[in-house]
Structure formats: structure tokens, C-alpha cells
C-alpha atoms as one frame of an Amber mdcrd trajectory, in Angstrom:
protein
 -26.296  -7.471 -27.518 -24.611  -7.895 -30.868 -26.191  -6.223 -33.858 -28.074
  -8.410 -36.355 -25.766  -7.120 -39.036 -23.356  -4.304 -38.771 -21.813  -1.564
 -40.768 -18.039  -1.693 -41.170 -17.744   1.264 -38.795 -19.920  -0.185 -36.046
 -18.802  -2.625 -33.418 -21.774  -3.185 -31.137 -25.110  -2.168 -29.702 -25.340
  -2.475 -25.942 -27.708  -1.440 -23.189 -26.608   1.924 -21.778 -24.963   1.859
 -18.346 -23.437   4.319 -15.891 -20.141   4.158 -17.805 -21.935   5.667 -20.814
 -23.341   8.762 -19.088 -20.933  11.364 -20.492 -20.960  10.361 -24.173 -24.666
   9.487 -23.987 -25.490  12.893 -22.468 -23.525  14.607 -25.254 -25.462  12.661
 -27.904 -28.733  13.599 -26.177 -27.666  17.258 -26.155 -27.155  17.065 -29.914
 -30.717  15.736 -30.325 -32.323  17.926 -27.652 -30.116  21.057 -27.437 -32.682
  23.018 -25.409 -31.536  21.090 -22.289 -28.122  21.377 -20.638 -25.651  18.514
 -20.279 -26.378  18.591 -16.551 -30.102  18.151 -17.260 -29.363  15.231 -19.576
 -27.118  13.540 -16.996 -29.847  13.919 -14.357 -32.517  12.527 -16.696 -30.349
   9.511 -17.513 -29.991   8.793 -13.815 -33.723   9.149 -13.142 -35.132   7.418
 -16.177 -32.640   4.835 -17.392 -30.062   4.085 -14.708 -32.303   3.893 -11.652
 -33.412   0.297 -12.096 -36.628   1.254 -13.898 -37.628  -1.963 -15.652 -39.988
  -0.104 -17.975 -37.291   1.982 -19.666 -34.292   0.981 -21.728 -31.600   2.652
 -23.765 -29.260   1.131 -26.298 -25.920   2.661 -27.253 -24.298   2.064 -30.652
 -20.502   1.939 -30.616 -18.011   2.171 -33.435 -14.876   0.057 -33.854 -12.995
   2.486 -31.569 -15.693   1.772 -28.932 -16.980   5.376 -29.070 -20.686   5.991
 -28.523 -22.045   7.079 -31.910 -25.784   6.803 -31.356 -28.544   5.856 -28.963
 -32.173   4.824 -28.802 -34.299   5.267 -25.678 -37.649   3.577 -25.126 -40.259
   3.097 -22.447 -43.341   1.026 -21.880 -46.407   3.250 -21.914 -49.547   2.043
 -20.189 -51.615   5.144 -20.963 -53.210   5.732 -24.347 -50.697   6.052 -27.189
 -52.111   7.808 -30.266 -52.818   5.323 -33.032 -52.319   2.223 -30.861 -54.915
  -0.111 -29.395 -52.934  -2.322 -26.988 -51.242  -1.801 -23.641 -48.496  -1.569
 -22.777 -47.079   0.004 -25.927 -43.363   0.102 -26.597 -42.584   3.777 -27.194
 -39.492   5.181 -28.877 -38.679   8.237 -26.766 -35.645   9.264 -28.776 -33.196
   8.006 -31.364 -30.054   9.715 -32.587 -26.999   8.809 -34.648 -24.118  11.235
 -35.157 -24.365  12.882 -38.599 -21.056  11.376 -39.735 -22.378   7.887 -38.916
 -25.796   8.179 -40.577 -27.014   6.196 -43.572 -25.128   3.096 -42.436 -28.054
   1.183 -40.913 -27.200   2.109 -37.314 -30.607   3.647 -36.521 -32.259   0.491
 -37.848 -30.073  -1.714 -35.642 -30.861   0.466 -32.618 -34.569   0.336 -33.400
 -34.411  -3.448 -33.860 -32.753  -3.802 -30.440 -35.537  -1.717 -28.880 -38.192
  -3.776 -30.698 -36.644  -7.039 -29.460 -36.713  -5.681 -25.892 -40.375  -4.685
 -26.238 -41.353  -8.043 -27.728 -39.633  -9.814 -24.835 -41.977  -7.921 -22.495
 -45.107  -8.829 -24.454 -45.579  -5.653 -26.477 -47.357  -6.013 -29.796 -47.219
  -2.349 -30.885 -44.322   0.094 -31.199 -45.215   3.785 -31.036 -43.281   6.974
 -31.541 -43.868  10.622 -32.333 -42.232  13.592 -33.998 -42.966  17.272 -34.226
 -45.118  18.254 -37.224 -42.283  20.228 -38.815 -39.600  17.545 -38.302 -39.652
  16.054 -41.797 -36.265  14.354 -41.281 -37.729  12.413 -38.354 -40.814  11.554
 -40.401 -38.581  10.141 -43.148 -36.537   8.141 -40.621 -39.660   6.682 -39.022
 -41.008   5.680 -42.435 -37.667   4.082 -43.353 -37.734   2.155 -40.067 -41.158
   0.708 -40.879 -43.394   2.991 -38.801 -46.638   4.198 -40.345 -48.184   7.558
 -39.609 -51.427   7.128 -37.684 -52.593  10.678 -36.979 -51.536  14.282 -36.568
 -52.330  16.191 -33.425 -52.001  19.812 -32.414 -51.930  20.441 -28.671 -53.376
  23.596 -27.135 -52.826  25.346 -23.810 -54.656  28.065 -21.918 -53.177  29.548
 -18.756 -55.526  29.770 -15.789
């Protein structure tokens, strides 16, 4: 999939494949550092490379064909906060290397995910972010998401 428009440093946005596992896992580790590279590789195999038709990942590449960002999404059939339809396209994660930010790459990744969701009949696009993650809130707003509600989860061991 070619980007709608591109930054001078970006070459393409493509669906992630087995050949992308190592750079993709490293990008995931930058976004979610509380998991090991091994955990990320395993998750990629389970969730995105196993033939699951309800999950997709797009990889952004620069002119040198290096992976510089990714967006992962799933179709959610359960209730998604703030949404009223089903299934809902859900942005599970999006990340662009710091050096490549503010060039429109996250928007192109998000547009690729949205196109995929539309092709499957989705009419709503959900996402979430931790309450304290103001950078993610700003990104979501810039990408056209609107905040629908704030939730605090509780737990009690039994």
C-alpha cells in the first residue's frame, strides 16, 4: 500500500510480514518497554502473523527501506468505550521513531488502518491511552479522534 502522500524521508507503508519481525519487535519494545524482545516476537506471531483476519499491522519504511514506525489494529466485537457499533476498528498501538516524528507518518499509518477497517464494514475507530499519557492524547486529537470518556479500573484480589 502506497501512502496517500509522503514525507521526503518516507518510502512506503506496507502490511507487516514475517520479514519485519525483528525491526517491528524493536519498535514495539520502544513503545512498550516493559516487555522483552522475545515477548514482542511471540506476540507478533500470535496476533498478527498467524493468519488472524481480524488483526492487521502496517509498517512505515523510510527511503533506505528501514522500518521507522508501525500501527497495529484489531476488530473488536465486545463493547468499546464511547462506541455504539460492532465491530469497532481499534488502534492497539502506534509508534514512530522520535527522529521521524512530526512528518505525517503517524497520520499515514492511521489512514492505512482506517482504510482497512472501512473495507471490513467498520463505521467507528476506537483507541485508548493511559490517563497520564498526554503525548498520546495530543497525537489522538491531531489524528482526528475525540475523547469520549475517562475510566479508572479497579482490582481486588480474592
